[in-house]
BAVO-279524 format. One record per residue: residue in one letter; y, z, x of N, C-alpha, C in turn. Coordinates in steps of 0.05 Angstrom, whole numbers, plus 5000, padded with zeros to 4 digits. Last residue first. Layout:
AYZXYZXYZX/...
***
This chain:
S752648306687754848106672756047966689/Y751248666716749748386707751648216697/S752249176734754048926732753648746732/L747749436752748449496729751349286723/P743048986776745349216783745849166756/M735749036752738348866757740449146763/R729249106783731849196765734049116778/R724648596765726448756779727848846774/W717648476744719848566744722048686763/L713347836756714748226751717148276758/G710947446701711947586729713247856733/G707947336660706747466683708047526709/C711147296617710747046631708547166660/L712247826595710047616586709247346597/C711748186650713548026640711947786618/N707848696675709748526675710948346650/K708549256654707049176679709148886686/I709449296596711049476610710849326639/W708348866558710448796580712449016597/R706549216517705448906522706848876553/Q709349586509707149636533705449376530/E712549556466712749506492710849516511/W709649496424710449166420711049216461/Q707449966421706349916429706949546431/K712950236407712250296434709950116439/V713150066365715049876373713649976400/A709250406335709950086329711549956360/T712550916344709850926361709650526358/V719251066356717750926339714050826352/K723151086392721151226394717951186383/N727750636437725550746407724051006417/P729350476472731350606464730150726440/S727050516545726450436513727750676495/K730350316598729350516580728950416552/L731649836615729149966625728450076613/M731449186567732749436574730449656595/T731348566599730248776579731849046588/V730847836610732648076612730948256583/C727847376642728647316618729247716623/G726547066690729147056687730447196656/C721346856713722946706685725146776686/R720847136753720046836751721846716725/T722047646753722047466775722047246774/C726247786695724347716701724047626731/S729848426698729748186697726948146708/K732349066668730549006691730448576684/C738049466664736349276656733749176676/E742050066644740649946659738049776649/E746649926593744150066600743449856626/T751749716584751749976598749250126608/P754149056589751949296585752349486602/Y759048756565758348806593756849076586/A757748496513758948286540757648436565/G750848726487754348736491755548516511/L745648716475747348926497750248966495/H742048636420745048526435745648776444/L734648496424738048696415740148576429/R730048366426732148186408733648376399/R726848556467726748726439728448626418/L727048116501724448216494724148436460/H732448076514730447766506727747906497/D737848266502735748386503733248196499/I744047936520742047986499739148176512/K751348046519748247916527745848016510/P756447626498754447886494752447766507/Q759847196541758447216515757547536516/G762147066594763547206578762547326554/P758946556613759246866618760947126609/A754846376559757246356578757346606584/R747646226560750246416540752246346560/V744845636556744545946564748045996563/F743845176548742645286530742245536541/A746544896586746744726564745744976545/D743245006646745845196632746445096602/F739644636649738744856640741944956624/Q743944216672742244116648742044396634/S744744536717746544406699745744416678/S739244476748740144776738742944646722/V738643906757736844066732737844336726/T742543786791742743676766740943866740/H745444336814744544096817744744096790/G750144896840749844676819748344456820/V749245296873749645046885749344926857/L750346006873749145806859750745556853/G751646306926753246206905751546076902/P745946756938746846496942749446406921/A747347426947746047286927747547006942/K745647837000748547716982746247516968/G741948127021743048287006746048156996/F740647657078739147887060741247977046/Q743046977063743347207083742147427062/L740446277081741046537060741746787077/R740945697073740545867088741846127079/V736245037062737545267046738045527069/L734744467082734044777095736544877074/Q732743987035734944147056734844407056/K728543797002728043787029730543887045/N730843826948731043526959729743606991/Q729144286931727044056920727643726935/L729944756924728544556951727144406953/K732244916886734344906895732944666927/S728445196848728144896845731544796868/I727945586878725045446877727345176871/I730446046872730745886898729045666894/G733046286807731546316837731646036859/D736346346765738146396794735146396819/N737646126712735146026731736946096755/I739646526658741146356670738246336705/P735946646594737446706612738146466629/L733846136538733346406565735846426581/W736646176475734646126489733246306516/D737546526418738046486443736246456456/I739746066366737946196384737546256407/N744346196311743746016339741446226351/P742545946251742546146271742746046304/I745345586197743245616221744445796246/L745945896136746945916159745245896177/L742845416081743345676097745045656122/Q744444996047743545186034743745476058/S746744576087748144656071747944946048/P741844606124744544716131746944726109/L738344346089737644696099740544766106/L737543846074739143986056739944286070/C734743576112737143566118738743726098/C729843826087730843986115732743846118/E729443466047729243796037730043846068/D728243006081731342956060731143386057/I723543146100725243056116728243036098/L720443156053721043406073723643356083/T721042616032722042776028722343076039/D718442266076721642356076723142536051/D713342626117713342476091717442526088/P712242696181712742776157713742606141/E705342326202708542346212709242586179/T700042756222700842506213704142586216/I693942746270697242846265698542596243/H689142906292689442736264692342756259/N687443216332687042946330687942766316/E688943736303689743606334689643346331/E690943876250689343806262689943596287/R696044026230694144206236691844146246/C700343676222699643646244697543856250/C701443676167701343436182700643476206/L702244216153700344076141699043836159/W706544436169704044536186701544326175/L710144256136710144106164708244146172/K708844536090708444186084708644046123/T710645036111707244946102707344736101/L716144996111713545046142710344946127/L717144846059718444666078715144776110/R716045386033714745146024715144906049/F718145726072715145836073713745506066/L722645706048722645596088718945626085/L722545955998724145586013723545586035/S720746286003719446185996720045885999/M726346576030723846646054721746346030/S730446545997730746356027728146366036/D731846425938729146505954728946405975/Q738046445909735646275926733746475931/T742046625888739546715867737846545887/D746746615913745846795909743246865899/S748146105961748446175929746446465931/T748646016017751045945995750446005966/A746646626050746246416045747746266022/T744546816115747046736103746846486088/Y738647296116739646976117742346976110/V734947736150737847646144737647386144/P727847906144730747776161732647656137/L727048546121726548296117728048176135/C726949096112725849016147726048676143/S728849236058731449206093730049126121/P724949326023727149076038728048986057/K719349526036721349616041723149376058/L715049255996714749586010717449616023/L716448726006716148855991716449155985/G716648686061718948636049718848706013/W710748586073711648826077715348926067/I710548106043708848336031710248586043/R713047766081714147806053711948016040/I711147906129714047956127714447936098/V706747586119706347876129708447976126/V707347036122706047256090706347446097/M710246926160711846986142710647116122/L705546966195707047146200709347266167/E702646396179701846726175703447026174/R706946096196706346116167705246416159/F705946176249708846276233708446346208/M701546006260702446236264704446396257/G701645426251699645646230700745926235/L705145306287707145336266705045476240/S701745466326703945506331705145496302/A697844906326697245306319699545406316/G700944516322699544576281699444946294/D705844286343703744446349703144616324/R710743916329707243726321705543966337/L715144216336714744096311712143906306/F714444486386713544586362712744446335/S717744146417714544116417713244256394/H722644226399722243996400718643976394/G725244616418724844706402722044346393/P730644406458729144626457728344596426/R731743706464733443966450731244256448/V730143276477732043396501733243756485/P727642916445725843186457727743366477/S730242666388730642806413729643086430/G728542606341727842426359729342526381/Q728542986302726443066320726842816344/N732843116264733042926292731942946309/P729243366217730843156219731942976249/L728843946247726843656237727943346243/S731744226254731744106272730343926276/A730844586212733044466213733244296230/L725644806220725744666205728444476199/L727045176269726244886275725644706255/Y730545496243732345396268730145096266/L726745696209729845666201730945436217/V723845986247722745806230724945616223/F727446406288725846136288724645936271/D729046696239731746566252729646276264/G723446986237725046806206727746686219/V723147126283720646976268722046836253/W726947496287727247296310725247036296/Q727147906245728847736245728247496265/I721548196266721347986239724247856238/L724648396319722448236321721947996294/Q728048756287729548516301727448286304/Q724749096250726648826236727248736260/L720749416265720449196268722948986261/S723649886244723349886271722449576282/Q721749856188725049856197724949766228/L716449996195717649726186720149636201/T716150536200715250296231716250056221/T718750806165720550746188719350496212/M715750696131717850576131719550546159/E708250466152711050746141712950576143/L705750026117705150216133707550386134/V700149656082701449896078702250006103/F696749276083699249196096700949436092/E691949406058691049326087694449356092/E693149356000693349586011692749586043/T692748765990695548915998695449116016/K688548306011688348486005691048786009/L690947625989690847886012690548095997/N691947275950689247245964688947485983/I697147375942695347405915692947515932/M699347035977699547255983697347435968/V699646475965697846635989697446865985/K703346525924699446425915698646505938/D707046625950706346875935703746805925/I709146175973708246435989706546555969/D706345515962707845705946707046045964/I703045165979706245165987707645345982/D696345366004698245325976701045345991/T692145286030694345156039695345046014/I687945716054689345686024691845526046/K686345756100683745646076685645516059/S689746026138687445676139686845526121/C690046406109692146276108691645956122/I684646646115685046556089688246446089/E684146696163681946616155683646436129/T688547156177688146766190686646606176/L686647556154689147376152689747066161/R682147636180682547516151684347376146/D685047816233682247576228682247416202/G686748286220688348066226687147796220/P683048576192684548496174686948206189/S677048436223679148586222681548446193/K670448326189673448246203675148386202/D666248656180665348486198667848336209/P669449226150668449036150667848846171/T669449966165670449686168668749496167/N669950496126666950316136667949976137/L674850596124673350696145671650506150/F678850086078676850346076675150376111/H682749836099683850026083681150266074/P684849726162683249636135683549866124/R691449596181689649696183687349716154/L696649256230694849186196692449386203/L697749146278698649396270697449476232/S695648676292694848956305694849136290/K699248326280697048346266695448606279/L704648466308704048516287701748556270/T702248266365703048566355702648576329/C700247756361698947996369699348266353/S705147616345702947526322700947696334/I708247636394709647826363706447856346/A705847406424706047716439706247786409/I706646836412703446876416703847266418/L711546846414710846806389708446916388/F713046926474713447076454712047126420/L710646356486709746656491709946846473/K714646086459711046006445710046296459/A718146076484718246146456716246236448/H717245856534717346146531717846256506/Y716345326512713545446523715045786527/D721845156499719845216476716645396481/C723645246547725445456534722345396504/V722044856572722145066588722745256567/R723944466554721344516548720744736556/A727844236571728544356546726244506540/I726443996624728144296623727744366601/T725543546632723543696622724843966611/S728243246659727043146632726043296618/S729343536708731243486686730243366664/S723743976733724843716729727043666709/L722444466745723244346768723444046758/K721244646696723244756707724144666729/C715644556681717844406672720944486677/L712744956716712644686726715244546716/S714245386685714145496721715645156723/A711445306640714145296633715145356658/K705945256651707845006646710644986643/M704645706667704845606686705945256675/A705546056612707446106635707445826659/V701345706593703245666580706245766604/I696845966620697145656628699745606611/R696946466608696846456636698446086637/T695646576555698346606558699346486594/S689446386557692146226536694646326544/L686346576585688146436603689546336585/V681946806548683246916566685446796581/Q681346356512683046506506683746686525/Q678345956551681045866540682646226533/L673846316554675146316580677946196568/A671746216501672246476511674546496534/A670945646499673945786483673846086492/N669745286565669345426538671545606522/Q675144766583672944986587672445136561/R678444296580675044336582673844586580/M682844416574681844406539678344316554/Y684744506622684644756607683044746574/E684843976639682144136647683044446623/E689443836601687043786596684343946612/H693144166617693344206594688844076587/L693743856670693244206672692544246642/K696243366660692343406674691843746664/E699943586642698543416620695943486631/V702943726682703143926654701143736639/L702643296720702243676725700943806700/N705542936692702742856698702143176702/Q710343186698709643026669707343076670/V712243296753712043496727709943436700/M712742886787710243006785709843196760/N717942816789715942616776713942636777/P720243266827720243216795719343086782/Q715343566852717243386864717543306833/V712744116885712643946865715243786860/H711144536926710944166931711144086914/L713344986904714344876935713644536936/L709245096872711544986858712944876884/I705845386903704845156902707444986881/D708545826909707645736932706745396931/W707946096859710646006864709845816887/W703746306836703446016850705945896855/D699846886833702846766838702246516840/Y693547046815695446996830697546926823/G688946946773691747096769693547156787/T684646616777684946896793687547076789/V686046226753683146326747683446636761/M689646076768690546096738688246226735/C689045936823691446056817691046226783/Y687145466806685945716834686646006827/E689545026785687545256767686745526785/L692744996836694345096807692245286793/L689544756867690445086876690845156851/F688144306834686144436838687044826847/L693244086830692444156810689744366810/L694743936881696044146869695044306851/H689943556888690643766907692843996897/R691743186848689343296848689143566857/L697243066862696943096841693843336836/S695642736905697742886908696443136888/M691942256884690642496898692342706907/N695942066857693942066836692542386857/M699441796893700542006880698342196858/D696041726957697041586930697741866918/L698642047017696641976998697641866979/V699642117085700742017059699141967036/H699342757112697442447104698542337078/G700843317116702442987127701342707123/M696443507108697343607133699243257143/S695943537055694343407065695243367089/P699143997033696644007038694343857048/S705244247082702843987073700644007062/I708144747083705744617090705144447068/R714845067090712344937073710744777089/L716845687114716145337121714345247099/M721146097122719946017097719345717107/S723846517166723546287161721446277148/L728347217179725747057162725546807155/K729847437238730747207213728247177199/G729447697280729847897255729847637238/H729847437325732447527332732247687289/S724347317336725447477354728647647347/D723147177263722647157297723947327308/I717547087217719547277228719747297253/G715346617172715646737200717746937203/A710546417128712946567131712646687160/L707545767096708245997119710446167125/A704545497039706845587054706545807082/L699845367024701745077018703345277040/S695545777028696045587051698345387046/T695346096977694645826979694545647004/W697546546993695046576987693746286980/S701246427066700846457033698546467018/L700346637120701346477108700846597072/Q705546987171704047027151703546707131/M707047237231706846987211705047087192/A711947417284710147537265709247277241/K715247277321713047457330711647647298/F716346697336715846757315714847077321/H723446587379719646437363718646717346/V727946387424727246487397724646407385/L726246437492727346277464726546427443/P729046827547726546817524728146587500/G730846527607731446727588729446657566/A732346047637733946107616734146397603/T727945827666729846087671731746177663/R725645477628724245697636725845937648/Q729245057620729345277597728145537614/R728044707669731244837670730545107642/K722844537652723144717664726244827673/I724344277599722944527598723344727624/T726943867612729344077609727344327605/Q723643517633725643607651726343847650/E719543307591719543517613721043647632/E719543167544722043257548722343447579/G714843047522716342817534718442927545/P714843417460713043307483714143117495/R719943777445718143617440716843437456/Q721344477450721444187467718944047446/S723744967411721944857423721844577429/S727945137384728845137415726344997430/S727145007334730244967340730044937373/G720244867333723345017326725544957336/Y716544407308718644457332720444567323/F710244327289712444457277714544567294/V704044047273705544187292708244227284/A697344007253700043957251701344117268/M691944157274692343907252695543867244/M687844117329690744027323690343867289/Q682144487328683644147339686044187315/L678644787315681044847341682444647344/S674344767291674144667314676244747323/L675145227247672545157256672545107287/R680345207237679245347232677045387251/H684944667267682944817251681945057252/V691945007275689444837286687344917263/I698744807270696944867251694444777269/H703645187315701244887314699645047293/V710145157325707645347306705945087303/S715645397386714145197365711245337336/G717345737405718845687379717645497370/D715345857460717345687464718545547438/H711646217451713846267458715746087462/F708146017380708646057409710846077422/A703346087325706346157347706746187374/L698345747298698546007321702145897324/A694945817231697145827252698145997274/L689045477212690345677224692945657234/G686545057160687845117181688945387184/L683445097112681845077134684145077159/G687045247069684545427078682745367098/P689244577052689344877052686345047063/F687143987058685744217080687544527083/F684143417044685943697024684843957050/K682542887045685142967065685243257043/T677742657029680542717005683342727028/D674842737077675042497061678542487049/N675243357084676243127108676842867094/A672943447038675743617054676843377062/V667843287040669443187017672543327024/K666143627087666143297087668443207073/L666544087070667844017086668643687093/D662644047033666244147027667144047047/T657743927062659343777041661943787032/N657944367092657844087106659243897090/T661445057070657944817075659844557089/L665945357069665645237092663445017092/S670545407008667245417020667045187044/I676545887021674845557015671845587030/P679446207006676646277005675446047004/L685746267040684746127010681246187015/K688346537074687946707056685146597034/P688546337150688546287120687346497098/L692146757197689446657178690146587155/A697046687256696546717222694046607214/V698647017307697646877292697846887267/A703846937360702947067330701646837327/S705146747410706646987401705847097374/V701646417466701046537429703346697431/R704446057514704546307504703646337474/D701445437507703345527520703345817499/L694745327530696445327515699345437524/D688444987554691045157566693145087547/N684444827499685444787525687844967540/T681045227451682745027459683145007494/A673645197436676045327445678045127454/S668445467388669945227400671545337416/L664745747393663645567372665845367386/I659446177427662746007421662345857405/R655746687395656346437401659046277404/W652647307397654947117389654446867406/K646547397357647547407380650847197384/L641047847342642947747339644547617359/I633947677341636147777352638647637342/M627347567315631047517319632547707331/P620647387344622547657334625447567329/Q616046927311618847077333620147217318/K610347027289612847127283615247157300/D606146887319606246707299609046757289/G605447387363605847027369606646837342/V605347757341607347757348607447457357/V599847667327601447767299604547647310/P595947707367596047437355599647457334/S597748097421596948097395598247887381/I594547797473594448087463595348187433/Q597447327473595147367482594047637465/Q603447517471602247327452598747357451/F604347677521604247887485603447757469/I603447327560601547547554601647647541/N607746917543604946847532603147157531/N613747307515611747167538609047177540/V618346987469617047197475614947127502/P624946877456622746747463621346987471/L627747047396627847177417624847047429/G632046707353629746727355629246827390/E638646877328636446667350633746827346/K643946867280641046957287639246827301/R650346917305648546757300645846857304/L656846977297654747077305652746957295/S661746527337660646577311658546697322/W668746507357666546587361665246647338/C674246087387673146237367670146187371/E679046227428677446127431676046237402/V684945977463684746067445682246007442/I689946257523688046047508685946107485/S696846097547694746257530692646107523/S702046287591700446157576698346287558/N705446657618706146427612705046257595/Q703147097629705847127624706846817608/N696347047595697947147612700747077607/S691447177551694547087559694947227579/A686146927499687347157526689347037535/C684447167428686346977444687147117476/L679146967389680447127403682346937414/L676147087321677946957336679547037359/V669947067294671647267304673646927315/Q665747117244666447017257669747067263/E662347507205660847397228662347107243/S665447717169664947887194662847657211/M668947567123667647377140666647517173/D672747797089670247847093668547617099/R677347697121676648047117673447987101/A676947177169677447267144676547527139/L676447117222677546897207678146997180/F677947787265676047637241677447427229/K682547817322682447717293679247637276/L686047887371683247907363682447867330/H689847727420689447767393686547717386/T690547827474693147867458692147837431/V687948067535686547957508689048017491/A689347837594689848007587688447977556/P688547497642688247797647688047947619/Y687146847653688647017626687647417639/K685246757709687746647702689946757672/D680846827739683647047733685646997718/K677946387721677546707724678646897719/R678345827707680346057699679446257697/A673345597733676145527746678645687733/P668845877723670045917753672645937749/D669046317663669046037673670446027705/T668946737647666646687667666746407666/T673146817615672146937650670646897655/C673046457564675146337597675046567621/R669846647547668846467560670546457580/M669347377530670747237524669546927546/F662747677513666047677533666647367530/L661148167465662147937471663647977497/S655648567436658648507436659048187454/P651948717371652548547394654548517404/L653249397348653049207344653048977371/I652550087337653749817349651949557349/E653850457283651750437291653150077312/T656451047242657450757255654550747276/D657951327175656251207202657150987211/I662251817145662151597166659051597187/K662552137087660452127105661751817116/C667552537042666952247063665452297082/K664852976990665952947016665152657022/E662053116950664453086948666553006973/N657052976969657453266960659953306964/V658352426997656352577000657252876993/V659351827000660651996994658152196993/S660151327065658551417034659851717026/V659850747101661050897087660451057062/C659050477163658150527135659350747124/V659550057207661050297195659950297176/K658249687263657849677240658850017231/Y662849417317661549607310660649547273/F663049087381663149097350661849347341/Q667148927437665149107431665249017394/V668548487487669548527458667548727444/P668248747562667648677532668748707507/S673748577598671548777587670748647564/T676748227622674348277632673548577633/S681548237590679548027588676348007602/S683948877560683048727592680848497587/G683649107512686248957526686448767554/D679149317491680749547505684049357522/S677849127426677649027451679749227465/T673149117373675249267381674849097417/A672049067302670948927334674449057342/V667449277252669649287274669349147297/V664849167185664249127218667949187229/I661649527131664349537147664149397180/N657949367082658649447104660649347116/G656049057039657849297029658249477052/G653248507039651948777035652849037035/G656848237066656648167032654348447026/T661148607104659148447091659248397072/F668648557123666648697113664048477108/A672948767185671948487164669648687152/V678348897222676448977203675248777183/D680249037295680248877263678448957253/A684249117348682149177331682449017309/L686949387419686049107395683449207374/A684749787453688649567454688849497425/V682750317455682250027442685250037435/R678250697503681950597494680850297481/C672550987486674650927504676750807489/R667451467483670151347463672151247492/L661051387474663851407496665751257479/R659251407419659551637440661451677454/C664051127379660751047388661351357410/L668051167338666950897335664350867352/S668651837309668051647329667151367335/E671051957245669251947264669951807290/T674152257188674852117216672152137233/S676752247118674352287150674852097164/T679152437056679152217087677852407103/L680252296998679252447010677952317036/V685852476952684352236973682252466986/Q686652506879686252626901684552496929/G687152226830688952176854688452386880/N682752136799684652416798686752436812/P679351746830681151706801683151906792/K680851836900678851886876680751856856/L681151416961682951466929680751606904/L678851577017678451436987680051566970/S679351327083680851597058680151417039/V677251407153677051267123678151527103/T677151177216678651407197678651267167/V675051187283675150967257675751217229/L677851277346676851367330676451157301/G679851007397677550947384675751147369/S684951217405682751347421680351177416/I687550757372687750747402685650837417/T684650827308686050837321686250777354/V684250357246681950467272684150587297/A681750567173683350507203682550527223/I681950367100679850477134681750367159/W681950687040682550497064681050607091/G680850496961681050716996681750597017/E676550596906679350496933679150706950/M670450416891671650626896674450506916/P668049966835668950006865670950226865/K663450116795666050196792666650196829/G657850346792659050076802661850016804/G656650836761656650606741657550296753/F660951236804659251196783658250966766/L663250746858663551086835660650986823/T661450516916662050426888662950756871/L664150076972663550406965663950346939/S665749616985664649797007662950116997/P661749176942663749346943663549496969/S657948566956658048856944660349046959/F657547976925658948146944659248466940/K656247346909655247586906655947766938/V662046966893659946986912659347206910/R664046576836663146796846661146836868/S666545886851664146026841664646316849/F670645376827671845736838668745886830/K667745016799669244956822670945206835/E664645236762663445106788665144986808/G668845576730665945616738664545476768/F671145076706671745256730669445456741/N667944426692667644746693668944886709/S668544076715670043996692670444356689/A668743776779667743946760669643866733/G672743566821672743386799670643516772/S671043946860673843896852675343796828/K666643936890666144036862669343976846/E667344046945666543776932667043846898/V670444436955672844206942670844016936/H669944996920668244846925670344576923/L672245696936672845516925670945176938/A669546356914668646126942670845886927/L670746996916670346736909670446556927/K669147646909669847456926668747156911/V669648316902670448046886671447916910/G668648856918667748676921666948426901/N673849026946672449136924670748936907/H673749367008673349137006672149246966/L679649757038676749807028675849467001/W684449587064683849687043680649617043/S685749717136685649497116684349707090/L687649637207687949727182688049557154/A688949787271687849657253687749817227/V691750217308691249977315690249817289/V695350787304693350597292694350337302/P695651287358697251097343694750937341/D695552057334693951807354694451507337/G697052407322698852317340697152047350/E692752527276694852677284695752507318/V691752107230689952197247692552257270/L692552207159693852227183692452287206/S694751887085693152017111693652047133/G697651897023697451757048695151947065/V701351696967699451886977699551717011/T707351496949706251736933703051906958/N712551206967711251316971709451546961/E714950766922715851006930713351046936/W720250226908718150266919718050576924/S724049696870723449956877721350076876/N722649196858724949236881724949546871/A719449066819719148946849720249036863/L717149636780719549456793718849346817/H714350016757713449736752715649576761/D715550506765716650406737716150066735/T715050336826716350576809717650416797/M709450086866712450086850713150286828/S707550476926706650426903709650326887/W704750546991707050486974706350426949/C701350997032700550847016703150836996/K701551047099702751197080701850937054/I699351467161699351197143699151307111/H700151627229701151707199699451457180/G699651577286697051567264698151717229/D703951377302703851657307700751767295/A704650897296704050977322704551197333/D703050827223705350757252703650917276/A701950387162701650597194702950577207/S702750227098704350297130702750487142/L700349947039699150107063701050087090/L702249756971702049667001701849947024/R700749426916700849726934700449646955/S699749056889701749186872701549476887/G695348586897698848606910700648806899/S690148666894691948616873695548536872/Q688648866939687248696927689348516903/D694449096983691649116970691548816947/W697548917046697048957014695248987002/E699249257100696949097090697249117066/L701749337166702849347136699749147122/C702549717226701449527205701949527180/T705849997263704149807268702449727254/I711050227264710250227246709049957256/V714450757313714850487305712250437281/E714551477280713851237307714250967286/A716151627233717251737245716851607282/H716351367170715651427190717151417219/G720851287133719851597132716951587160/S721850797118720350817112718651177117/N727750697073726650837098723850877097/V727449977047727050367046726350407074/S729649487015729749617042729649907042/Y728948876981728349206980728649347003/V733448376976731148536993730848766987/D734547866949734748076940732548256947/W733947376983735947516990736447806977/P729747036960729147266985731647416991/H727347026908729147136912729847306937/E721746796912723146676900726246756899/T719047216943719546976956721746746939/D721547816951720047576931721347386933/I721348336999721748116982720747986958/I721748867025719948657008722248606994/H721649317090723249107064721248977052/V722049897120719549677112721849607091/M724950127186724650037155722849907153/H725950677228723850477221724050397192/T731750757264730050887235728550607230/L733750997317732250817304731250907290/D740251257345737351317341736851057328/K744851267372742851137386740351207372/E749751387337747251627344745051507364/E752650927338754051167351751451487356/E749350487327750650527349750850697357/N743150467298745650587295746350647319/K738049937278739850137303742650217295/L732449987238735150017244736750157263/D727949547249728449827264732049777262/T723749267203725849277222726349557229/T717348917175719249117184721649067210/F716148597109716148617142717148907148/A712248407057713048597068713348627098/I713347897003712247907032714348217036/L709447726943711847966958711347896991/N706547396911708247346928710647456933/R702047726897703947616878707047526880/C698547736929697947556923699547386901/S703647876998700847916979700747786949/W702647887068704747787046701747807023/A706548277117704948207097705548027075/C708648307191708348257164706848307143/V710848707243709348597227710748637200/L711548827314713748687280711348587269/P711749327353711049037347712349047318/I718649237348715749227369714249407371/S722648977304721749157308719449057334/P728948627300726248597295724948857310/C734249027275733548907305730248887294/H739849137244737549097228736548967259/N745249597260743649317259741149307252/S751349867250748449877243747149607239/K756649727266755850027266753250017276/P758449187250759349347271757849537278/K753148757230755648927227756149157248/K751048097214751548257237754248507228/E746248107159749547997161749148147191/W739847717168740747987162744547887168/E737747087145738147277160739847537158/C732746617124734046917108734747047133/V731345947111731546137128732946347115/Y726945587074729245697071728945817095/A723145097091724845027064727945217057/L721844687140723744877137724544827110/D715744317136717544337137719144627141/M709943997166711244207158715144147162/A709143377161706043627164708243917150/G711342917163711943147145709943327142/P709042567201710842717206712142947185/G701542697193703842537198705742717201/W695942787248698542817224700342717213/L693942737297692642627274694442727245/P695342467356696842517334694842517304/P691742677400692042437388693742527362/F693643177455692443127425692942837416/P697043217496694143277502692143127484/S702642807499700943027488698742987489/S703542307531705442597539703842867520/
***
């Protein structure tokens, strides 16, 4: 019944969640026509709807932005576009969004105060009254290639190599210039450049001398820094035209030069059997923004479509013998021309309603393709086609052969022929009108004709059953790619099952340890954040999430406090005071804090009193944490308790030891900045007691390959700690309210925009709640370590990934604290984006 042999398994695609609008009596969100959506590398999705007001009969064109982990927490903004929005485009960093409309207005949106649920339009450009049909940011010259054949290589630089690619336009010194390019319906190309001072230079030029209607267009970039524009007038009997566009800045003005490239006619129009069957060209896309030599075309009639893939090749031009006799030079060297050749085409398909292209820059050499096929690693090789019957096909980007299929609620599985005929008359079925693949191609978001958002999981092997080792390798390869690029890895977590977590974390650590020291340092916090997000997905590793977040916090505090130290003389020595502190602390293994202190130049530690006082909360956290760790050493047999992994982590214990020394010296300058302990005896020196025990523990595990068990005397001394000092409660992590852990059992989750789902408890989250404050308890600012009270009056923001909460406005004026706050003003310490919380978050 199906024209293709089934190459895929049954589990190739499944629905993870759907999110829909609430029906309201007066005003409703309806899908706009055309409907557009865009998916950023930070896993934010932007899409459009029209808000219909029944009474005034007017439409408001809305832009909505969601974070895939909290899809119900939608940020909806009245776009201010008078006409329907035709394009949405994220920039390469995922922090700015362009929207363009059918009136020639282009707006650039950016985050207010770095909040993912608060956006404002700052700059824009305009081509009066001329609808925009294609839009793109200029290329910044960064292009990676993923080599599947090298997925076993130890070096990240071999797996993900940097491709030589020129930015569309460079500033002085080779820095890429930011800006955007758009094509309008009347055949104009407009370029806007963002100058570093915030000014916008815009210039508009005709694509060619004979301007004609452009119904569809797309933009791509070449490695040499040029821009290629493809256009079609919408009729399949007309040629698809290509133009080269060069942008330059001359005398502070933007200058555009265009030139015509070879064009093509779709093959279905020259094929006698299909000559007039598909009158309209409905989709025209370059296969990737940085692949200007490959284009995807779709031609349709009312009920069906055909898809073709073309590529631009250099070909020799045969020369007549007469000329070869006249000029021997011509005969030696055949002249070359560029020519479009068809790569592949589909059979007749149901009518295509949307196309989504892969964003994963997978290398397409023959060996890479062969290895991908042998190991069944398909991310980045498939593109998605949605049909009017509600189904979605994933087809190979080169051969257009079917790789996976998803049947929507209304679509027919093959073999149910009779019902199809009945349904044709019943009116339009629900189908996707816009689709986007995630940056690793492991998820697909579609928005259907009712405005509902669906999130589909796409198996990396397209449903082929693989052994555990291979499945882990696929996910690991993509996790490493996100680690190197800095992209968000939420879509990979969709595929992680609880039994994979332990292995993935270990393998990720092994791969990380194989990199050179410089790269390890760059990625040091990102890998911790990645391990934390993986450990959230299994009930046996949930306690380690707390450890990883504490570790991120420790690294950040250590860097901040060390950066406050100043060399005493201006002719600075070769090492900064922070580095010298590390060196001395690791060299002098004395267990007496004062003997370690004597070796340091105290004058480097002199800070203003107000500065020291303002750091008290951070200092208190260090003191409390050291005490908590030492007190939990005797019952270290239970890895389900937070803090467990620190007891064997020499590097972290070494950091705590250095900080204790710094705090001790600062305490001599200003005693009130010291950590406060509740001790049973007045004469006891708590700091030196803790330092002594901490040093002993650190000596057990300072060499990673040679870890010894702590001796009985140390354990006995730690047993006595609770009778000498009051052991503090450590505030671990906030409640986990994201969607990811609810998606593991593969049951469809139904959500509503604007309504947080009732937190359905499942095993992982209920164990997690053991480390979370109960609802009535006072809230805490996790990064400033301040208590906010049970019902906070201050506006707060929370991290979209780890949920950590902090106040929006800084209560402090001191520079040192500002320096601490600068560390997480844009992103949380774990790299997640911030979102503003409702005031009533208690």
